[in-house]
ZADO-1210 file (C-alpha; in nm, 4 decimals, padded with zeros to 6 digits):
<atoms>
<atom x="00.0281" y="00.0432" z="-00.0013" code="UNK" pos="1"/>
<atom x="00.3060" y="00.2569" z="00.0738" code="UNK" pos="2"/>
<atom x="00.4603" y="00.1813" z="-00.2550" code="UNK" pos="3"/>
<atom x="00.1280" y="00.2617" z="-00.4577" code="UNK" pos="4"/>
<atom x="00.0872" y="00.5778" z="-00.2385" code="UNK" pos="5"/>
<atom x="00.4385" y="00.6802" z="-00.3015" code="UNK" pos="6"/>
<atom x="00.4154" y="00.6089" z="-00.6736" code="UNK" pos="7"/>
<atom x="00.0932" y="00.8028" z="-00.6958" code="UNK" pos="8"/>
<atom x="00.2424" y="01.1144" z="-00.5091" code="UNK" pos="9"/>
<atom x="00.5435" y="01.0728" z="-00.7666" code="UNK" pos="10"/>
<atom x="00.3279" y="01.0703" z="-01.0599" code="UNK" pos="11"/>
<atom x="00.1299" y="01.3287" z="-00.9410" code="UNK" pos="12"/>
<atom x="00.4320" y="01.5562" z="-00.8560" code="UNK" pos="13"/>
<atom x="00.5752" y="01.4918" z="-01.2140" code="UNK" pos="14"/>
<atom x="00.2195" y="01.5975" z="-01.3635" code="UNK" pos="15"/>
<atom x="00.2060" y="01.9222" z="-01.1713" code="UNK" pos="16"/>
<atom x="00.5848" y="02.0002" z="-01.2456" code="UNK" pos="17"/>
<atom x="00.5566" y="01.9278" z="-01.6189" code="UNK" pos="18"/>
<atom x="00.4235" y="02.1800" z="-01.8720" code="UNK" pos="19"/>
<atom x="00.3263" y="01.9160" z="-02.1344" code="UNK" pos="20"/>
<atom x="00.4065" y="01.9992" z="-02.4829" code="UNK" pos="21"/>
<atom x="00.3988" y="02.3291" z="-02.6800" code="UNK" pos="22"/>
<atom x="00.0741" y="02.3589" z="-02.8703" code="UNK" pos="23"/>
<atom x="00.1660" y="02.3417" z="-03.2239" code="UNK" pos="24"/>
<atom x="00.0265" y="02.5411" z="-03.5096" code="UNK" pos="25"/>
<atom x="-00.1983" y="02.3081" z="-03.7572" code="UNK" pos="26"/>
<atom x="-00.2554" y="02.3785" z="-04.1287" code="UNK" pos="27"/>
<atom x="-00.4723" y="02.2706" z="-04.3755" code="UNK" pos="28"/>
<atom x="-00.3954" y="02.2677" z="-04.7443" code="UNK" pos="29"/>
<atom x="-00.1959" y="02.5804" z="-04.9228" code="UNK" pos="30"/>
<atom x="-00.0439" y="02.6662" z="-04.5813" code="UNK" pos="31"/>
<atom x="-00.4031" y="02.7802" z="-04.4382" code="UNK" pos="32"/>
<atom x="-00.3808" y="02.7917" z="-04.0578" code="UNK" pos="33"/>
<atom x="-00.6376" y="02.6295" z="-03.8591" code="UNK" pos="34"/>
<atom x="-00.7781" y="02.8696" z="-03.6034" code="UNK" pos="35"/>
<atom x="-00.5776" y="02.8366" z="-03.2741" code="UNK" pos="36"/>
<atom x="-00.7780" y="02.6898" z="-02.9923" code="UNK" pos="37"/>
<atom x="-00.7559" y="02.7269" z="-02.6284" code="UNK" pos="38"/>
<atom x="-00.5337" y="03.0591" z="-02.6618" code="UNK" pos="39"/>
<atom x="-00.6923" y="03.2236" z="-02.3793" code="UNK" pos="40"/>
<atom x="-00.5018" y="02.9714" z="-02.1669" code="UNK" pos="41"/>
<atom x="-00.1897" y="03.0696" z="-02.2899" code="UNK" pos="42"/>
<atom x="00.0274" y="03.3772" z="-02.1284" code="UNK" pos="43"/>
<atom x="-00.1334" y="03.7162" z="-02.1680" code="UNK" pos="44"/>
<atom x="00.1777" y="03.9311" z="-02.2756" code="UNK" pos="45"/>
<atom x="-00.0007" y="04.2592" z="-02.2913" code="UNK" pos="46"/>
<atom x="-00.2734" y="04.4791" z="-02.4357" code="UNK" pos="47"/>
<atom x="-00.2626" y="04.8018" z="-02.6625" code="UNK" pos="48"/>
<atom x="-00.5524" y="05.0483" z="-02.7303" code="UNK" pos="49"/>
<atom x="-00.5703" y="05.1928" z="-03.0705" code="UNK" pos="50"/>
<atom x="-00.2289" y="05.1138" z="-03.1871" code="UNK" pos="51"/>
<atom x="-00.1812" y="05.1946" z="-03.5693" code="UNK" pos="52"/>
<atom x="00.0995" y="05.2304" z="-03.8307" code="UNK" pos="53"/>
<atom x="-00.1016" y="05.4970" z="-04.0114" code="UNK" pos="54"/>
<atom x="00.0108" y="05.8736" z="-03.8977" code="UNK" pos="55"/>
<atom x="-00.3848" y="05.9594" z="-03.9659" code="UNK" pos="56"/>
<atom x="-00.6025" y="06.0950" z="-03.7127" code="UNK" pos="57"/>
<atom x="-00.6911" y="05.8485" z="-03.4376" code="UNK" pos="58"/>
<atom x="-01.0181" y="05.6610" z="-03.4135" code="UNK" pos="59"/>
<atom x="-01.3011" y="05.7763" z="-03.1996" code="UNK" pos="60"/>
<atom x="-01.3404" y="05.4233" z="-03.0726" code="UNK" pos="61"/>
<atom x="-01.0178" y="05.2668" z="-03.0752" code="UNK" pos="62"/>
<atom x="-00.9758" y="04.8831" z="-03.0723" code="UNK" pos="63"/>
<atom x="-00.8125" y="04.6734" z="-02.8030" code="UNK" pos="64"/>
<atom x="-00.5406" y="04.4516" z="-02.8883" code="UNK" pos="65"/>
<atom x="-00.4970" y="04.1552" z="-02.6651" code="UNK" pos="66"/>
<atom x="-00.1682" y="03.9443" z="-02.7154" code="UNK" pos="67"/>
<atom x="-00.1437" y="03.5810" z="-02.6126" code="UNK" pos="68"/>
<atom x="00.1607" y="03.3393" z="-02.6421" code="UNK" pos="69"/>
<atom x="00.1975" y="02.9595" z="-02.5579" code="UNK" pos="70"/>
<atom x="00.3390" y="02.9374" z="-02.2127" code="UNK" pos="71"/>
<atom x="00.6497" y="02.7158" z="-02.3343" code="UNK" pos="72"/>
<atom x="00.7271" y="02.9652" z="-02.5935" code="UNK" pos="73"/>
<atom x="00.6888" y="03.2554" z="-02.3315" code="UNK" pos="74"/>
<atom x="00.9488" y="03.0670" z="-02.1376" code="UNK" pos="75"/>
<atom x="01.2210" y="02.9586" z="-02.3713" code="UNK" pos="76"/>
<atom x="01.1981" y="03.3519" z="-02.4979" code="UNK" pos="77"/>
<atom x="01.2927" y="03.4158" z="-02.1176" code="UNK" pos="78"/>
<atom x="01.5625" y="03.1773" z="-02.1141" code="UNK" pos="79"/>
<atom x="01.7161" y="03.2607" z="-02.4503" code="UNK" pos="80"/>
<atom x="01.5940" y="03.5793" z="-02.6036" code="UNK" pos="81"/>
<atom x="01.4487" y="03.3727" z="-02.9133" code="UNK" pos="82"/>
<atom x="01.1127" y="03.2625" z="-03.0040" code="UNK" pos="83"/>
<atom x="01.1241" y="02.8841" z="-03.0661" code="UNK" pos="84"/>
<atom x="01.0233" y="02.7434" z="-03.3948" code="UNK" pos="85"/>
<atom x="00.6387" y="02.6945" z="-03.3981" code="UNK" pos="86"/>
<atom x="00.5717" y="02.9912" z="-03.1831" code="UNK" pos="87"/>
<atom x="00.2175" y="03.1318" z="-03.2144" code="UNK" pos="88"/>
<atom x="00.1153" y="03.4682" z="-03.1160" code="UNK" pos="89"/>
<atom x="-00.2603" y="03.5512" z="-03.1202" code="UNK" pos="90"/>
<atom x="-00.4075" y="03.9104" z="-03.1103" code="UNK" pos="91"/>
<atom x="-00.7404" y="03.9206" z="-02.9826" code="UNK" pos="92"/>
<atom x="-00.9343" y="04.2231" z="-03.1360" code="UNK" pos="93"/>
<atom x="-01.1786" y="04.3664" z="-02.9273" code="UNK" pos="94"/>
<atom x="-01.4073" y="04.6667" z="-02.9658" code="UNK" pos="95"/>
<atom x="-01.3575" y="04.9544" z="-02.7108" code="UNK" pos="96"/>
<atom x="-01.6624" y="05.1545" z="-02.5497" code="UNK" pos="97"/>
<atom x="-01.6619" y="05.4422" z="-02.3067" code="UNK" pos="98"/>
<atom x="-02.0388" y="05.4910" z="-02.2316" code="UNK" pos="99"/>
<atom x="-02.2229" y="05.2426" z="-02.0052" code="UNK" pos="100"/>
<atom x="-02.3322" y="05.1908" z="-01.6808" code="UNK" pos="101"/>
<atom x="-02.1295" y="05.4380" z="-01.4246" code="UNK" pos="102"/>
<atom x="-01.8457" y="05.5023" z="-01.6707" code="UNK" pos="103"/>
<atom x="-01.7743" y="05.8546" z="-01.7012" code="UNK" pos="104"/>
<atom x="-01.4211" y="05.8626" z="-01.8509" code="UNK" pos="105"/>
<atom x="-01.2124" y="05.6264" z="-01.9967" code="UNK" pos="106"/>
<atom x="-01.2493" y="05.3131" z="-02.2160" code="UNK" pos="107"/>
<atom x="-01.3173" y="04.9486" z="-02.1660" code="UNK" pos="108"/>
<atom x="-01.3352" y="04.6437" z="-02.3523" code="UNK" pos="109"/>
<atom x="-01.6950" y="04.5866" z="-02.5360" code="UNK" pos="110"/>
<atom x="-01.7449" y="04.3292" z="-02.8301" code="UNK" pos="111"/>
<atom x="-01.4936" y="04.0565" z="-02.9283" code="UNK" pos="112"/>
<atom x="-01.4375" y="04.1137" z="-03.3164" code="UNK" pos="113"/>
<atom x="-01.1816" y="03.8236" z="-03.3890" code="UNK" pos="114"/>
<atom x="-00.8182" y="03.7342" z="-03.3944" code="UNK" pos="115"/>
<atom x="-00.5172" y="03.7557" z="-03.5925" code="UNK" pos="116"/>
<atom x="-00.1953" y="03.5293" z="-03.5861" code="UNK" pos="117"/>
<atom x="00.1508" y="03.5522" z="-03.6099" code="UNK" pos="118"/>
<atom x="00.3295" y="03.1911" z="-03.6599" code="UNK" pos="119"/>
<atom x="00.7118" y="03.1124" z="-03.6552" code="UNK" pos="120"/>
<atom x="00.7436" y="02.7920" z="-03.8623" code="UNK" pos="121"/>
<atom x="01.1123" y="02.7948" z="-04.0084" code="UNK" pos="122"/>
<atom x="01.0417" y="02.5165" z="-04.2444" code="UNK" pos="123"/>
<atom x="00.7079" y="02.5942" z="-04.3950" code="UNK" pos="124"/>
<atom x="00.7782" y="02.9749" z="-04.4465" code="UNK" pos="125"/>
<atom x="01.1136" y="03.1105" z="-04.6247" code="UNK" pos="126"/>
<atom x="01.1002" y="03.4362" z="-04.3949" code="UNK" pos="127"/>
<atom x="01.0406" y="03.2222" z="-04.0630" code="UNK" pos="128"/>
<atom x="00.7050" y="03.3916" z="-03.9776" code="UNK" pos="129"/>
<atom x="00.3806" y="03.4054" z="-04.1563" code="UNK" pos="130"/>
<atom x="00.0556" y="03.6462" z="-04.0681" code="UNK" pos="131"/>
<atom x="-00.3086" y="03.5528" z="-04.0656" code="UNK" pos="132"/>
<atom x="-00.6392" y="03.6979" z="-03.9995" code="UNK" pos="133"/>
<atom x="-00.9529" y="03.5169" z="-03.8770" code="UNK" pos="134"/>
<atom x="-01.2019" y="03.7745" z="-03.9662" code="UNK" pos="135"/>
<atom x="-01.4337" y="03.7151" z="-04.2596" code="UNK" pos="136"/>
<atom x="-01.5198" y="03.9741" z="-04.5001" code="UNK" pos="137"/>
<atom x="-01.8119" y="04.0476" z="-04.3094" code="UNK" pos="138"/>
<atom x="-01.6686" y="04.0077" z="-03.9725" code="UNK" pos="139"/>
<atom x="-01.7591" y="03.6589" z="-03.9220" code="UNK" pos="140"/>
<atom x="-01.4943" y="03.4195" z="-03.7473" code="UNK" pos="141"/>
<atom x="-01.3278" y="03.2091" z="-03.9902" code="UNK" pos="142"/>
<atom x="-01.2214" y="02.8543" z="-03.8982" code="UNK" pos="143"/>
<atom x="-00.8852" y="02.8789" z="-04.0880" code="UNK" pos="144"/>
<atom x="-00.6728" y="03.1482" z="-04.2728" code="UNK" pos="145"/>
<atom x="-00.4376" y="03.1865" z="-04.5629" code="UNK" pos="146"/>
<atom x="-00.1169" y="03.4101" z="-04.4636" code="UNK" pos="147"/>
<atom x="-00.1117" y="03.7499" z="-04.5489" code="UNK" pos="148"/>
<atom x="00.1148" y="03.8345" z="-04.8674" code="UNK" pos="149"/>
<atom x="00.4662" y="03.9128" z="-04.7423" code="UNK" pos="150"/>
<atom x="00.4603" y="04.2848" z="-04.8108" code="UNK" pos="151"/>
<atom x="00.1337" y="04.3152" z="-04.5877" code="UNK" pos="152"/>
<atom x="00.2822" y="04.2272" z="-04.2359" code="UNK" pos="153"/>
<atom x="00.6064" y="04.0270" z="-04.2709" code="UNK" pos="154"/>
<atom x="00.8173" y="04.3611" z="-04.3843" code="UNK" pos="155"/>
<atom x="00.7055" y="04.5676" z="-04.1329" code="UNK" pos="156"/>
<atom x="00.7465" y="04.3314" z="-03.8457" code="UNK" pos="157"/>
<atom x="01.0983" y="04.2294" z="-03.9855" code="UNK" pos="158"/>
<atom x="01.1925" y="04.6303" z="-04.0054" code="UNK" pos="159"/>
<atom x="01.0579" y="04.7293" z="-03.6754" code="UNK" pos="160"/>
<atom x="00.9929" y="04.4367" z="-03.4368" code="UNK" pos="161"/>
<atom x="01.2456" y="04.4782" z="-03.1734" code="UNK" pos="162"/>
<atom x="01.3204" y="04.0869" z="-03.1423" code="UNK" pos="163"/>
<atom x="01.2756" y="03.8318" z="-03.4065" code="UNK" pos="164"/>
<atom x="01.0034" y="03.9996" z="-03.6033" code="UNK" pos="165"/>
<atom x="00.7761" y="04.0377" z="-03.2832" code="UNK" pos="166"/>
<atom x="00.7258" y="04.3899" z="-03.1282" code="UNK" pos="167"/>
<atom x="00.8727" y="04.3248" z="-02.8236" code="UNK" pos="168"/>
<atom x="00.9154" y="04.6948" z="-02.7576" code="UNK" pos="169"/>
<atom x="00.5171" y="04.7609" z="-02.6924" code="UNK" pos="170"/>
<atom x="00.4764" y="04.4668" z="-02.4085" code="UNK" pos="171"/>
<atom x="00.6516" y="04.5098" z="-02.1039" code="UNK" pos="172"/>
<atom x="00.6096" y="04.1441" z="-02.0014" code="UNK" pos="173"/>
<atom x="00.8104" y="04.0600" z="-02.3159" code="UNK" pos="174"/>
<atom x="01.0828" y="04.3093" z="-02.2812" code="UNK" pos="175"/>
<atom x="01.1457" y="04.2149" z="-01.9111" code="UNK" pos="176"/>
<atom x="01.1422" y="03.8133" z="-02.0099" code="UNK" pos="177"/>
<atom x="01.3478" y="03.8855" z="-02.2931" code="UNK" pos="178"/>
<atom x="01.6221" y="04.0764" z="-02.0964" code="UNK" pos="179"/>
<atom x="01.6378" y="03.8149" z="-01.8310" code="UNK" pos="180"/>
<atom x="01.8340" y="03.6179" z="-02.1300" code="UNK" pos="181"/>
<atom x="02.1065" y="03.8806" z="-02.1257" code="UNK" pos="182"/>
<atom x="02.1932" y="03.8569" z="-01.7675" code="UNK" pos="183"/>
</atoms>
C-alpha cells in the first residue's frame, strides 16, 4: 500500500511540474492556418489600445489588441531571448466603449471582433514568420486562414520588430522576459 501511495505521489508531482508539449500550429491545404484553440489559457503578454501604423487621425472608438503566447514559447524566450520554432502569437481584437453603466471617463473592452495570429515556422515559410487573420469579409470568424502577402505584415515586422519580427518593444512582459536572458 505504501508503495502505491508513493508511486501515486511521484506521478502527481511529475504531472504538476511538467508543462506539457507546446501547442503546435496546425495547417490545412495551401498553408492555411487552422484557428488556434485554447489561446486564452496561454500567457497574456499585453494589450494595446488604438495602435496604428498610419499617421492619420486616431479613431474615436479605438480597438483593444490583446496578445497571447504559448507558455512554453514564453518560457524559452525568457531563457534564450529568442522565440522558438512553432511559436504562435494570437492577437485578439476587441472593440472599445466609453459610455455605459457608471463609466464617465476612459474606455473598456466591449465586443469581441476576432483574432489574428503570427506563426514562426522555419521549415514552412521562407521568411520564418507568417501572419494570418481569422476575420471574414463581413466580420464572421473563420476556421482557417491563408497567410497575408509578405508585403502586408512581414516587411514591417521584420523592419520594426525589436526581437525576431515581434514588436517586443510594446509589451513590458516580453521586454522583461527577454532581458533576463541577457543577464
